Structure formats: structure tokens, C-alpha cells
C-alpha positions as CSV (number, residue, x, y, z in Angstrom):
1,Q,36.7,99.1,111.1
2,V,35.4,102.2,113.0
3,Q,31.9,102.9,114.6
4,L,31.0,106.8,115.0
5,V,28.5,108.1,117.5
6,E,27.3,111.4,117.4
7,S,25.8,113.7,120.2
8,G,24.9,117.1,121.1
9,G,22.2,118.0,118.8
10,G,19.3,119.7,119.8
11,L,16.9,122.6,119.5
12,V,18.6,126.3,119.8
13,Q,17.2,129.7,119.0
14,A,19.3,131.7,116.4
15,G,22.2,133.4,117.7
16,G,22.7,130.5,120.3
17,S,25.6,127.6,120.2
18,L,25.6,124.0,120.3
19,R,28.7,121.6,120.6
20,L,28.7,118.1,118.9
21,S,30.9,115.4,120.0
22,C,31.4,112.4,117.7
23,A,32.8,109.4,119.5
24,A,34.8,106.6,117.7
25,S,35.2,103.1,118.4
26,G,38.6,101.4,118.0
27,R,42.5,102.0,118.9
28,T,43.4,103.8,115.8
29,F,41.2,106.9,116.0
30,S,44.6,109.0,115.6
31,S,44.9,107.4,112.2
32,Y,41.7,108.9,110.5
33,A,41.1,112.4,109.3
34,M,37.6,113.3,110.3
35,G,34.9,115.6,108.9
36,W,31.5,116.9,109.6
37,F,28.9,116.9,106.6
38,R,25.2,118.2,107.3
39,Q,22.1,117.6,105.4
40,A,19.1,119.5,105.4
41,L,15.7,118.0,104.4
42,G,15.4,117.9,100.6
43,K,19.0,119.0,100.0
44,E,22.3,117.1,99.5
45,R,24.6,116.6,101.7
46,E,27.4,119.3,102.1
47,F,30.9,119.4,104.0
48,V,31.1,121.4,107.1
49,A,34.5,121.3,108.4
50,A,37.5,118.5,108.7
51,I,40.3,118.2,110.5
52,S,43.7,116.4,109.9
53,R,44.9,113.2,112.1
54,S,47.1,114.8,114.4
55,G,44.6,118.1,114.7
56,G,47.2,120.6,113.4
57,R,45.2,121.3,110.1
58,T,41.5,122.6,110.0
59,Y,39.3,123.1,106.7
60,Y,36.1,125.0,106.8
61,A,33.1,125.7,104.6
62,D,32.7,129.3,103.6
63,F,29.5,129.3,105.3
64,V,30.7,128.4,108.8
65,K,33.9,130.1,108.9
66,G,34.6,132.3,111.8
67,R,31.3,130.6,113.7
68,F,32.0,126.9,113.8
69,S,35.2,125.2,115.0
70,I,36.5,121.7,114.6
71,S,38.6,119.9,117.2
72,R,39.7,116.6,118.3
73,D,41.1,114.8,121.4
74,N,42.8,111.6,120.2
75,A,43.3,110.2,123.8
76,K,39.3,110.1,123.9
77,N,38.7,109.3,120.6
78,T,36.4,112.0,119.9
79,V,36.0,114.9,117.3
80,Y,34.2,118.0,118.3
81,L,32.3,120.8,116.1
82,Q,31.6,124.0,118.3
83,M,29.0,125.6,116.7
84,N,28.0,129.6,117.5
85,S,26.0,132.3,116.1
86,L,23.7,129.7,114.8
87,K,21.2,130.4,111.9
88,P,18.1,129.1,110.8
89,E,19.9,127.9,107.8
90,D,22.2,126.0,109.8
91,T,19.1,123.3,110.5
92,A,20.2,119.9,109.7
93,V,21.2,116.5,110.4
94,Y,24.9,116.5,111.1
95,Y,27.1,113.8,110.6
96,C,30.6,112.8,111.3
97,A,32.8,110.8,109.2
98,A,36.3,109.2,109.2
99,R,38.8,108.8,106.1
100,T,41.5,106.3,106.0
101,S,43.0,107.6,102.9
102,Y,46.5,109.7,103.1
103,S,45.7,111.3,100.2
104,G,42.9,113.1,98.2
105,G,41.1,116.0,100.2
106,Y,38.5,116.5,102.7
107,Y,35.5,118.3,101.0
108,F,33.7,115.5,99.6
109,S,31.7,112.7,101.2
110,H,33.0,110.1,98.9
111,E,36.7,110.8,100.3
112,Y,35.3,109.1,103.6
113,N,34.9,105.7,104.7
114,Y,33.0,105.6,107.6
115,W,30.0,107.5,109.0
116,G,27.9,108.1,111.9
117,Q,24.3,107.8,112.0
118,G,23.5,111.8,112.4
119,T,22.5,114.2,115.0
120,Q,19.5,116.6,114.5
121,V,20.3,120.5,114.6
122,T,17.2,122.7,114.6
123,V,17.7,126.6,114.8
124,S,14.6,128.4,115.5
125,S,14.1,132.0,114.4
């Protein structure tokens, strides 16, 4: 069992930056691959980025490539999402998630076992 708590959301102007953090409880954080998803009002939850257990591999949705960067610090039980060049269409609740399986992919929400409560990101034009 792992509990995830996101932080770092807020209101930012278009072109600005935010860094989201997701702190995990427990001593086995390095055994989880981690992902970030987002859900805008009235839309389905969508994949944003993911990172392997060691941090050696990262995966991104096409719409954030070159703007967002995912990283993790296993010593701090924390995964980060650095978001630059934010656009109004990035406005959403952002969720971090942990997956336990060593097989399968990173891109679908059903692949993940644990979820945080979400943090709101609002980008004004």
C-alpha cells in the first residue's frame, strides 16, 4: 500500500512554469513506476508523463514533449513534474499514480494501482 500526496499546483499565466511534486509514503517507493495524468473539466483523464523505477526511462504525451519534464528522487520518495511554457489548455487537475506491475505499459490509467487526490493547475491567458 502506498499513499500519494500531490502539491505545487496553482494559478499561473500562459508561458509560465510550475513544478508539481508527489510525495509517497512507505519504504518501497523505488519499486513503483510513477506517472502523471490530468483531467480537465468535462474531459476524460489523460496520460501526461511517466518514469521508470530507476528514473532511467521517461515517457511523455505528445502534447507536452519539450515543455514538461518528469523526474524522481527515490531517496525522498518523491516524483516531480516540471511544467514550462504552460498554455491555457494545460488547465486541469493533475494526478500522480503508482504502478506495481513489471509488465505492460505506462500510458493507460488502468495500469496504475494507486492514485493521489490531485492538484489543480490553472493557466490564464
